[in-house]
N, CA, C and O of each residue as an XYZ file, in Angstrom:
632
protein
N      82.419     80.759    100.269
C      83.869     79.917     99.398
C      84.966     81.106     99.821
O      84.619     82.259    100.076
N      86.312     80.645     99.854
C      86.823     81.760    100.522
C      87.709     81.559     99.235
O      88.006     80.593     98.532
N      88.072     83.253     99.246
C      89.297     83.401     97.940
C      90.106     83.282     98.163
O      90.441     82.482     99.036
N      91.010     84.101     97.424
C      92.273     83.753     97.219
C      93.149     85.095     98.681
O      92.782     86.267     98.762
N      94.334     84.432     99.672
C      94.717     85.132    100.361
C      94.885     86.749     99.753
O      95.258     86.851     98.585
N      94.716     87.522    100.240
C      94.835     88.796     99.557
C      95.535     90.148    101.451
O      95.043     90.080    102.577
N      96.521     90.953    101.063
C      96.872     91.614    102.151
C      97.204     93.498    101.358
O      97.153     94.003    100.236
N      97.434     93.820    102.348
C      96.691     94.905    102.328
C      97.281     95.592    100.814
O      96.337     96.030    100.156
N      98.616     95.772    100.143
C      99.107     95.979     98.810
C      97.818     95.634     98.078
O      97.343     96.590     97.465
N      97.283     94.732     98.014
C      96.264     93.623     97.119
C      95.314     94.043     97.045
O      94.761     94.124     95.949
N      94.627     94.563     98.393
C      93.595     95.230     98.447
C      93.417     97.040     97.747
O      92.519     97.527     97.059
N      94.674     97.641     98.289
C      94.384     98.524     97.228
C      94.792     98.566     96.224
O      94.083     99.443     95.728
N      95.641     98.174     95.267
C      94.825     97.864     93.846
C      93.864     97.348     93.931
O      93.431     97.384     92.779
N      93.014     96.745     94.651
C      91.677     96.632     94.082
C      90.844     97.875     94.104
O      90.076     98.358     93.272
N      91.190     98.222     95.204
C      90.062     99.532     95.587
C      90.391    100.489     94.362
O      89.334    101.007     94.004
N      91.563    100.959     93.510
C      92.129    101.851     93.036
C      91.901    101.518     91.811
O      91.895    102.430     90.985
N      91.675    100.255     91.401
C      91.151     99.799     89.982
C      89.790    100.062     89.751
O      89.046    100.566     88.909
N      89.776     99.613     90.644
C      87.802     99.943     91.299
C      86.982    101.257     90.822
O      85.946    101.535     90.217
N      88.462    102.127     91.687
C      87.831    103.414     90.942
C      87.884    103.833     90.106
O      86.841    104.435     89.848
N      89.164    103.949     88.810
C      88.913    104.020     88.433
C      89.858    102.863     86.963
O      90.761    103.595     86.560
N      89.909    101.788     86.332
C      89.775    101.228     85.800
C      91.185    101.451     84.275
O      91.681    100.657     83.476
N      91.322    102.651     84.481
C      91.878    103.396     82.919
C      93.258    104.087     83.243
O      94.072    104.686     82.540
N      93.190    103.681     84.955
C      94.977    104.209     85.546
C      95.607    103.863     85.067
O      95.444    102.817     84.437
N      97.142    104.800     85.083
C      98.298    103.549     84.855
C      99.063    103.035     85.940
O      99.279    103.491     87.063
N      99.604    101.491     85.102
C     100.030    100.968     86.300
C     101.011    101.584     87.104
O     100.974    101.146     88.254
N     102.045    102.611     86.876
C     102.688    103.292     87.372
C     101.849    104.101     88.327
O     102.191    103.814     89.474
N     100.774    105.103     88.308
C      99.878    105.914     88.627
C      99.329    104.458     89.993
O      99.255    104.725     91.193
N      99.163    103.687     89.684
C      98.686    102.170     90.247
C     100.287    102.058     91.693
O     100.518    102.281     92.881
N     100.618    101.806     91.053
C     101.961    101.571     92.109
C     102.403    102.062     92.689
O     103.055    101.590     93.620
N     102.254    103.496     92.387
C     102.579    104.807     93.780
C     101.606    104.587     94.647
O     101.948    104.814     95.808
N      99.993    104.054     94.436
C      99.270    105.071     95.256
C      99.483    103.194     96.545
O      99.455    103.123     97.773
N      99.665    102.080     95.520
C     100.286    100.711     96.378
C     101.036    101.053     96.746
O     101.049    100.578     97.881
N     102.275    101.953     96.570
C     103.729    101.963     97.654
C     104.255    101.103     96.503
O     105.285    100.497     96.798
N     103.917    100.956     95.590
C     105.331     99.977     94.624
C     105.406     99.895     93.708
O     104.359     99.992     93.068
N     106.927     99.613     92.832
C     107.055    100.199     91.833
C     106.738     99.326     90.704
O     106.779     98.120     90.947
N     106.320     99.819     89.095
C     105.631     99.167     88.392
C     105.610     97.950     88.078
O     104.626     97.400     87.583
N     107.002     97.235     88.402
C     107.263     95.779     87.887
C     106.234     94.506     88.692
O     105.632     93.494     88.332
N     106.405     95.070     89.649
C     106.041     94.155     91.297
C     104.304     94.152     91.324
O     103.615     93.234     91.770
N     103.657     95.809     90.544
C     102.840     96.227     90.854
C     102.395     95.114     89.455
O     102.115     93.929     89.636
N     102.403     95.549     88.569
C     101.666     94.820     87.082
C     100.956     93.688     87.528
O      99.767     93.431     87.341
N     102.381     92.599     88.547
C     103.275     91.196     88.584
C     101.241     91.091     89.484
O     100.099     90.893     89.068
N     101.749     91.305     90.497
C     100.220     91.662     91.394
C      98.903     91.504     90.653
O      98.130     90.668     91.121
N      98.540     92.147     89.615
C      97.040     92.603     88.879
C      97.775     91.390     88.232
O      98.507     90.910     89.097
N      97.881     90.684     87.036
C      98.206     90.060     86.451
C      97.706     88.585     87.666
O      96.824     87.728     87.729
N      98.849     89.000     88.416
C      98.120     87.840     89.523
C      97.209     87.533     89.962
O      96.854     86.390     90.252
N      96.519     88.776     90.122
C      94.821     88.411     90.797
C      93.717     88.755     89.239
O      92.551     88.480     88.957
N      94.610     89.332     88.673
C      92.910     88.461     86.540
C      93.293     87.365     86.731
O      92.780     87.027     87.797
N      94.141     86.246     86.198
C      94.169     85.328     86.234
C      93.813     84.346     88.003
O      93.498     83.156     87.979
N      93.926     84.987     89.094
C      92.820     84.065     90.412
C      91.695     84.437     90.195
O      90.851     83.853     90.874
N      91.344     85.148     89.547
C      89.687     85.783     89.022
C      88.854     86.121     89.966
O      87.683     85.762     90.091
N      89.775     87.159     90.960
C      89.938     88.156     91.711
C      88.779     89.531     90.853
O      87.628     89.889     91.104
N      89.909     90.024     89.684
C      89.322     90.812     88.637
C      89.322     90.227     87.440
O      90.157     89.725     86.687
N      87.571     90.520     87.467
C      86.726     90.073     86.405
C      86.508     90.165     85.095
O      85.859     89.500     84.287
N      87.498     91.577     85.012
C      87.016     92.634     83.339
C      86.991     94.352     83.672
O      86.556     94.961     84.649
N      87.350     94.610     82.992
C      87.586     95.898     82.815
C      86.568     97.146     81.527
O      86.895     97.535     80.406
N      85.754     97.334     82.068
C      84.528     98.620     80.927
C      84.164     99.402     81.572
O      84.114     99.484     82.799
N      83.828    100.157     80.673
C      84.119    101.748     80.485
C      82.229    101.458     81.638
O      81.648    100.406     81.373
N      81.735    102.138     82.427
C      80.457    102.714     82.668
C      79.769    103.529     82.002
O      80.146    104.691     82.146
N      78.680    103.348     81.150
C      78.356    104.197     80.517
C      76.393    105.001     80.780
O      75.295    104.465     80.639
N      76.611    105.793     81.009
C      75.783    106.992     80.463
C      74.332    106.870     80.718
O      73.914    107.999     80.461
N      72.819    105.774     81.260
C      72.380    105.118     80.447
C      71.543    106.761     80.051
O      71.363    106.580     78.847
N      71.233    107.512     80.207
C      70.051    108.865     79.482
C      70.590    109.345     78.789
O      69.895    109.815     77.889
N      72.356    109.628     78.647
C      72.730    110.051     77.719
C      72.630    109.486     76.454
O      72.793    110.012     75.353
N      72.254    108.006     76.843
C      71.923    107.110     75.397
C      71.121    107.101     74.802
O      71.049    106.863     73.596
N      69.806    107.541     76.033
C      68.038    107.836     75.442
C      68.054    106.867     76.414
O      67.246    107.385     77.185
N      68.431    105.678     77.030
C      67.422    104.711     77.883
C      67.428    106.235     79.344
O      68.286    106.808     80.016
N      65.590    106.304     79.149
C      65.594    106.570     80.123
C      64.430    106.458     80.990
O      63.712    107.232     81.623
N      64.537    104.802     80.717
C      63.583    104.406     81.736
C      63.886    103.740     82.286
O      64.529    104.756     82.550
N      64.424    102.279     83.365
C      64.982    102.268     84.321
C      63.016    100.455     85.525
O      62.034    100.448     86.267
N      63.783     99.690     84.823
C      62.932     98.967     84.924
C      63.031     97.643     86.059
O      64.175     97.225     85.884
N      62.307     96.692     87.256
C      62.904     95.788     88.379
C      61.216     95.043     87.814
O      60.035     95.388     87.781
N      62.174     93.694     87.394
C      60.504     93.279     86.819
C      61.290     91.531     87.725
O      62.355     90.921     87.632
N      60.179     91.383     88.410
C      59.866     90.325     89.572
C      59.142     89.035     88.709
O      57.929     89.058     88.495
N      60.081     87.810     88.193
C      59.838     86.548     87.344
C      59.503     86.288     88.267
O      59.969     86.402     89.401
N      57.751     85.502     87.469
C      57.848     83.329     88.751
C      57.852     83.025     87.464
O      57.478     83.574     86.428
N      58.350     82.044     87.757
C      57.957     81.059     86.108
C      57.066     79.260     86.884
O      57.026     78.848     88.043
N      56.653     78.816     85.919
C      55.776     78.154     86.411
C      56.631     76.826     86.283
O      55.879     75.856     86.382
N      57.807     76.502     86.117
C      58.542     75.193     86.781
C      59.871     75.581     86.930
O      60.622     76.148     86.135
N      60.081     75.118     88.282
C      61.772     75.558     88.687
C      62.894     74.445     88.955
O      63.904     74.233     89.625
N      61.959     73.812     87.884
C      63.080     72.483     87.562
C      64.811     72.866     86.453
O      64.805     73.547     85.427
N      65.557     72.473     86.816
C      67.259     73.316     86.657
C      66.498     73.555     85.094
O      66.700     74.706     84.705
N      65.841     72.891     84.320
C      66.844     72.524     82.994
C      65.813     74.033     82.543
O      66.173     74.928     81.779
N      64.455     73.942     83.297
C      63.013     75.488     83.008
C      64.281     76.529     83.517
O      64.551     77.288     82.587
N      65.365     76.853     85.043
C      65.647     77.974     84.932
C      66.077     78.754     83.875
O      65.766     79.886     83.504
N      67.380     77.363     83.185
C      68.412     77.379     81.954
C      67.764     77.747     81.264
O      67.959     78.961     81.201
N      67.048     77.468     80.640
C      66.099     77.769     79.565
C      65.729     79.681     79.470
O      65.606     80.423     78.495
N      65.638     79.970     81.125
C      65.243     81.085     81.262
C      66.272     81.627     81.234
O      66.274     82.576     80.450
N      67.433     81.414     81.886
C      68.622     82.631     82.204
C      69.051     82.859     80.735
O      69.230     84.024     80.383
N      69.202     82.023     79.992
C      69.965     82.011     78.611
C      68.849     82.323     77.821
O      69.322     82.463     76.693
N      67.155     82.589     77.744
C      66.775     84.073     76.944
C      67.017     85.242     77.887
O      67.707     86.027     77.236
N      66.804     85.728     79.041
C      67.263     86.708     79.316
C      68.753     87.369     78.603
O      69.037     88.516     78.259
N      69.508     86.113     78.565
C      71.510     86.622     78.598
C      70.788     87.037     76.900
O      71.543     87.809     76.309
N      69.835     86.759     76.281
C      70.288     86.929     75.004
C      69.843     88.906     74.629
O      70.248     89.792     73.876
N      69.104     88.785     75.395
C      68.076     89.889     75.987
C      68.757     91.270     76.107
O      68.688     91.565     77.300
N      69.424     92.316     75.383
C      70.330     93.494     75.238
C      69.811     94.175     76.896
O      70.602     94.519     77.774
N      68.623     94.221     76.969
C      67.862     95.642     77.467
C      67.287     94.361     78.295
O      66.190     93.995     77.875
N      67.906     93.457     79.601
C      68.449     93.273     80.419
C      69.191     93.265     81.042
O      69.750     92.216     81.361
N      69.577     94.578     81.555
C      71.264     94.862     81.849
C      71.928     93.097     83.594
O      72.942     92.447     83.849
N      70.921     93.191     83.993
C      70.960     92.478     85.322
C      69.559     91.107     85.622
O      68.339     91.090     85.787
N      70.452     90.333     85.564
C      69.239     89.163     86.735
C      69.374     88.371     87.155
O      69.816     87.398     86.544
N      68.956     88.329     88.916
C      69.002     87.380     89.248
C      68.334     86.572     90.072
O      67.215     86.825     90.517
N      69.103     85.390     90.353
C      67.266     83.856     90.934
C      67.579     84.158     92.134
O      68.664     84.274     92.705
N      66.318     84.292     92.519
C      65.957     84.617     94.134
C      65.740     83.553     94.696
O      65.753     82.736     93.775
N      65.501     82.900     95.841
C      64.469     81.929     96.571
C      63.551     82.374     97.472
O      63.684     83.142     98.425
N      62.026     81.442     96.793
C      60.909     82.758     97.694
C      59.577     82.086     97.416
O      59.150     80.970     97.714
N      58.913     83.378     96.578
C      57.964     83.592     96.011
C      58.415     83.324     94.450
O      58.182     82.401     93.669
N      59.052     84.361     94.363
C      59.623     84.975     93.235
C      61.205     84.234     92.655
O      62.222     83.883     93.252
N      60.900     84.226     91.600
C      62.284     83.360     90.742
C      62.993     83.567     90.138
O      63.846     82.717     89.881
N      63.023     85.053     89.480
C      63.787     85.802     89.358
C      63.671     86.982     89.286
O      62.560     87.293     88.856
N      64.647     88.249     89.626
C      63.550     89.431     89.655
C      65.144     90.311     88.360
O      66.261     89.857     88.607
N      65.086     91.239     87.371
C      65.607     91.859     86.303
C      65.795     93.050     86.590
O      65.249     93.688     87.490
N      66.822     93.515     85.603
C      67.189     95.309     85.453
C      66.872     95.141     84.113
O      67.215     94.171     83.437
N      66.288     95.984     83.771
C      65.770     95.904     82.875
C      65.722     97.499     82.660
O      65.116     98.230     83.443
N      66.454     98.004     81.462
C      66.214    100.101     80.637
C      66.361     99.955     79.594
O      67.351     99.480     79.037
N      64.871    100.550     78.891
C      64.226    100.802     78.002
C      64.697    102.383     77.596
O      65.152    103.256     78.335
N      64.405    102.418     76.105
C      64.314    103.873     76.056
C      63.452    104.947     76.378
O      63.778    106.133     76.388
N      62.196    104.422     76.672
C      60.491    105.202     77.090
C      60.126    103.993     77.254
O      60.488    102.849     76.980
N      59.116    104.684     77.898
C      57.131    103.525     78.697
C      56.971    102.695     77.590
O      56.601    101.538     77.784
N      57.203    103.123     76.385
C      56.794    102.491     75.016
C      57.178    101.516     74.656
O      56.406    100.571     74.490
N      58.958    101.389     74.332
C      59.280    100.637     74.286
C      59.537     99.656     75.266
O      59.830     98.581     74.743
N      59.535     99.637     76.513
C      60.064     98.755     77.305
C      57.637     98.054     77.311
O      57.076     96.978     77.520
N      57.216     99.284     77.005
C      55.775     97.390     77.109
C      55.556     96.590     76.011
O      54.568     95.898     75.764
N      56.887     96.797     75.171
C      56.734     96.582     74.301
C      57.642     94.860     74.220
O      57.363     93.667     74.104
N      58.835     95.756     74.372
C      59.602     94.732     75.101
C      58.883     93.484     76.136
O      58.827     92.284     75.867
N      58.272     94.292     77.607
C      57.129     93.735     78.019
C      56.445     92.167     76.940
O      56.567     91.005     76.551
N      55.883     93.139     76.965
C      54.528     92.015     75.752
C      55.370     90.608     74.955
O      55.018     89.433     75.052
N      56.940     91.313     73.911
C      56.399     91.210     73.540
C      58.166     89.878     73.377
O      58.709     89.258     72.463
N      58.390     90.070     74.835
C      60.078     89.034     75.840
C      59.493     89.327     76.154
O      58.513     89.162     75.428
N      59.221     89.947     77.227
C      59.166     88.961     78.585
C      58.038     87.852     79.006
O      58.068     86.637     79.203
N      57.200     88.696     79.040
C      55.831     87.461     79.065
C      55.746     86.455     78.756
O      55.468     85.463     79.431
N      56.049     86.579     77.325
C      55.680     85.485     76.606
C      56.916     84.431     76.591
O      56.846     83.595     75.690
N      57.906     84.359     77.357
C      59.248     84.089     77.653
C      58.522     82.941     77.919
O      57.460     82.897     78.539
N      59.472     81.481     77.153
C      58.747     79.719     78.271
C      58.982     79.887     79.046
O      59.935     80.523     79.496
N      57.657     79.024     79.786
C      57.380     78.670     81.314
C      57.616     80.018     82.123
O      58.087     79.911     83.256
N      57.343     81.192     81.655
C      57.209     82.301     82.825
C      54.940     82.343     83.292
O      53.943     81.827     82.789
N      55.114     82.913     84.016
C      53.945     82.155     84.847
C      53.254     84.372     84.869
O      52.300     84.926     84.323
N      54.149     84.785     85.596
C      53.741     85.972     85.891
C      55.194     87.379     86.358
O      55.934     87.272     87.335
N      55.220     88.288     85.574
C      55.627     89.443     85.546
C      55.287     90.329     86.514
O      54.080     90.249     86.739
N      56.037     91.439     87.430
C      55.292     92.255     88.598
C      56.363     93.468     88.277
O      57.455     93.362     88.834
N      56.217     94.223     87.716
C      57.026     95.601     87.651
C      56.747     96.624     88.157
O      55.668     96.970     88.640
N      58.115     97.409     88.046
C      57.856     98.274     88.998
C      59.319     99.421     88.658
O      60.491     99.089     88.836
N      58.783    100.994     88.065
C      59.307    101.848     87.239
C      60.530    102.931     88.601
O      60.193    103.399     89.688
N      61.725    102.977     88.002
C      62.202    103.311     88.880
C      61.897    105.076     88.808
O      62.145    105.772     87.824
N      61.228    105.627     90.278
C      61.272    107.214     90.330
C      62.597    107.793     90.122
O      62.897    108.555     89.203
N      63.553    107.266     91.275
C      64.935    108.494     91.304
C      66.138    107.498     91.417
O      65.643    106.388     91.224
N      67.295    107.383     91.608
C      68.229    106.897     91.921
C      68.859    107.040     92.664
O      69.900    106.526     92.255
N      69.182    107.745     94.421
C      70.523    107.943     95.414
C      71.048    107.357     95.565
O      71.571    107.605     96.652
N      71.522    106.245     95.045
C      72.788    105.483     95.129
C      73.162    104.029     93.871
O      72.617    102.927     93.933
N      73.921    104.332     93.110
C      74.118    103.428     92.236
C      75.987    103.019     92.173
O      76.846    103.515     91.443
N      76.073    102.344     92.843
C      77.798    102.123     93.303
C      78.472    100.555     92.227
O      78.579     99.619     93.019
N      78.783    100.230     91.178
C      79.447     99.659     90.574
C      80.233     99.297     91.548
O      80.517    100.035     92.492
N      80.806     97.685     91.337
C      81.438     96.770     92.207
C      81.560     96.465     93.676
O      80.527     96.424     94.345
N      82.807     96.233     94.275
C      81.641     96.446     95.290
C      83.127     96.715     96.500
O      84.300     96.933     96.194
N      82.379     96.569     98.186
C      83.760     96.798     98.903
C      84.375     96.149     98.836
O      84.148     94.958     98.621
N      86.236     97.071     99.117
C      87.076     96.502     99.667
C      87.358     96.298    100.838
O      88.182     97.108    101.263
N      86.895     95.265    101.833
C      87.713     95.515    103.011
C      88.818     96.018    103.254
O      89.694     95.566    102.517
N      89.214     96.873    104.080
C      90.945     97.264    104.839
C      90.759     97.983    104.021
O      91.871     97.831    103.515
N      90.257     98.752    103.339
C      90.781    100.436    102.156
C      90.211    101.162    102.409
O      90.323    102.257    101.858
């Protein structure tokens, strides 16, 4: 699906906001080579077009006591659309599940899950995930270390 036509200034605005979403409009305008009013109009247009979806703070999981990250590969008994939606709704309500991606192939979903510790994860696994409707199997892998974790996406042309 093709998105809106973006020029170099739009791409610079997107890149800079993705690097620092708290940047003032004046600083953003300077980096984009604009004055503040047209820069703000471009940002608003990018928001209205759905190119900019949200602004948020990126939190340090370990500083908040989330010591482990786990990836779970989930297979369902049925891949009927209603069953897929029911599973997605179930995991959407679980705050420990930070990402949920539907896959093609043998595995139906991959989840990124955070927990305070191994005991908390085991409790979550046995009470919230493996018992969810239509779940046939769950295979998990705990992360040992993370060598790359970049929010956002690359902005071409910047």
